[in-house]
C-alpha positions in Angstrom: 0.0 0.0 0.0 1.6 3.3 -1.0 1.8 6.4 1.1 -0.9 8.3 -0.9 -3.4 5.5 -0.4 -2.6 5.2 3.3 -3.0 9.0 3.8 -6.2 9.0 1.9 -7.7 6.3 4.1 -6.4 8.0 7.3 -8.0 11.3 6.1 -11.3 10.2 4.8 -12.3 6.9 6.3 -15.2 6.8 8.8 -14.8 3.1 9.4 -12.7 2.2 12.5 -11.9 -1.3 11.0 -10.5 0.2 7.8 -8.4 2.7 9.8 -7.1 -0.1 12.0 -6.3 -2.4 9.1 -4.5 0.4 7.3 -2.6 1.4 10.4 -1.4 -2.2 10.8 -0.3 -2.4 7.2 1.5 0.9 7.4 3.4 0.0 10.5 4.6 -3.3 9.1 6.8 -1.4 6.7 8.4 0.2 9.7 8.9 3.5 8.0 7.9 6.5 10.0 6.3 9.5 8.3 4.9 11.8 10.9 2.8 13.7 8.5 1.0 10.6 7.5 0.3 9.6 11.1 -0.8 13.1 12.0 -3.6 12.7 9.5 -4.7 9.5 11.2 -4.5 10.9 14.7 -6.6 13.9 13.6 -9.3 11.9 12.0 -12.5 13.1 13.7 -14.1 9.7 13.9 -11.6 8.6 16.5 -12.6 8.7 20.1 -10.1 9.9 22.6 -9.5 6.3 23.7 -8.8 5.2 20.1 -6.6 8.3 19.6 -4.6 7.3 22.7 -4.3 3.7 21.5 -2.8 4.7 18.2 -0.6 7.3 19.8 0.8 4.8 22.3 1.4 2.2 19.6 3.2 4.8 17.4 5.4 5.9 20.3 6.4 2.3 21.0 7.2 1.6 17.4 9.0 4.9 16.7 10.7 5.9 19.9 12.7 8.6 18.4 9.5 10.5 17.4 7.7 10.0 20.7 7.9 13.7 21.6 6.2 14.7 18.4 3.6 12.0 18.7 2.6 12.8 22.2 2.7 16.6 21.7 0.4 16.2 18.6 -1.9 13.8 20.5 -2.2 16.4 23.3 -3.1 19.1 20.7 -5.7 16.8 19.0 -7.3 15.9 22.3 -7.3 19.6 23.2 -9.2 20.3 20.0 -11.8 17.7 20.9 -12.2 19.3 24.3 -15.9 19.5 25.3 -15.5 18.0 28.7 -13.0 18.8 31.6 -12.0 15.2 31.4 -10.6 15.7 27.9 -8.6 18.7 29.2 -7.0 16.4 31.8 -6.2 13.8 29.0 -4.6 16.6 26.9 -2.5 17.7 29.8 -1.4 14.0 30.3 -0.2 13.8 26.8 1.6 17.2 27.0 3.3 15.8 30.1 4.3 12.6 28.2 5.8 14.8 25.5 7.8 16.7 28.2 9.1 13.4 29.5 10.4 12.5 26.1 12.1 15.9 25.6 12.0 18.2 28.6 13.9 20.9 26.8 11.1 21.7 24.4 8.7 24.5 25.5 5.8 23.7 23.2 3.9 21.4 25.6 4.2 24.1 28.3 2.9 26.8 26.1 0.0 24.6 25.0 -0.9 23.8 28.6 -0.9 27.5 29.4 -3.3 28.2 26.5 -5.8 25.7 28.1 -6.0 27.6 31.3 -9.7 28.5 32.1 -10.0 32.0 33.4 -13.7 32.0 33.7 -14.0 29.0 36.1 -11.8 27.7 38.8 -11.4 24.3 37.2 -9.3 21.6 39.0 -7.0 21.2 36.0 -6.0 24.9 36.3 -3.9 24.1 39.3 -2.4 21.1 37.6 -1.4 23.3 34.6 0.3 25.8 36.8 2.1 23.2 38.8 3.4 21.4 35.7 4.5 24.6 34.0 6.1 26.3 37.0 8.0 23.1 37.9 9.1 22.4 34.3 10.0 25.8 32.9 13.5 25.7 34.3 14.2 22.6 32.2 13.3 24.0 28.8 15.8 25.6 26.5 13.7 28.5 25.4 12.3 29.8 28.7 11.5 33.4 27.6 8.3 32.6 25.8 7.0 30.4 28.7 7.9 33.2 31.2 6.0 35.7 29.1 3.0 33.4 28.8 3.0 32.9 32.6 3.3 36.7 33.2 0.2 37.2 30.9 -1.7 34.4 32.7 -1.0 35.9 36.1 -1.9 39.4 34.8 -5.3 38.0 33.6 -5.8 36.4 37.0 -5.0 39.7 38.7 -1.9 38.4 40.5 0.5 41.3 39.9 3.3 39.9 42.1 3.6 36.7 40.0 3.1 38.7 36.8 6.1 40.9 37.7 8.2 37.9 38.7 7.7 36.1 35.4 8.0 39.3 33.4 11.4 39.9 35.1 12.5 36.3 34.4 11.5 36.7 30.8 13.5 39.8 30.3 16.5 38.2 31.9 16.2 35.0 30.0 18.7 34.7 27.1 16.2 32.7 25.0 
């Protein structure tokens, strides 16, 4: 099965069995093409549990690309967010991405963007905890510090806003 055919099935199929069979065939060749698998993971027919299953399988098969796979999975789950549970699932996958490459700031920025300013949701404290505890590990801290400063400004916490603004200005990258 060629790449175009696989991608076409991943993009347009609304049959879980066809998606699974095509996934199995594509992984047998053991050639990783992240663009092709992004299409599968973004297929709207997949439930969050199915998405997680494919993501976990891909990360096992293609360990060198686990960061990309988990970060993309977090983003897809975030896009499907209609329940607080899905936000928690998205955070879980951003954390998995961080475990694969703690130097990358994208998962932290994505988590900050999910913060709910309107309601005091339980996941808000988890987002803050993960981001504040992980920011020191990333290579490009400045953007995370600026995002935290903006978050605390929206929350009305000027002390933390100033702290993170100062850290952002002092950060070399």
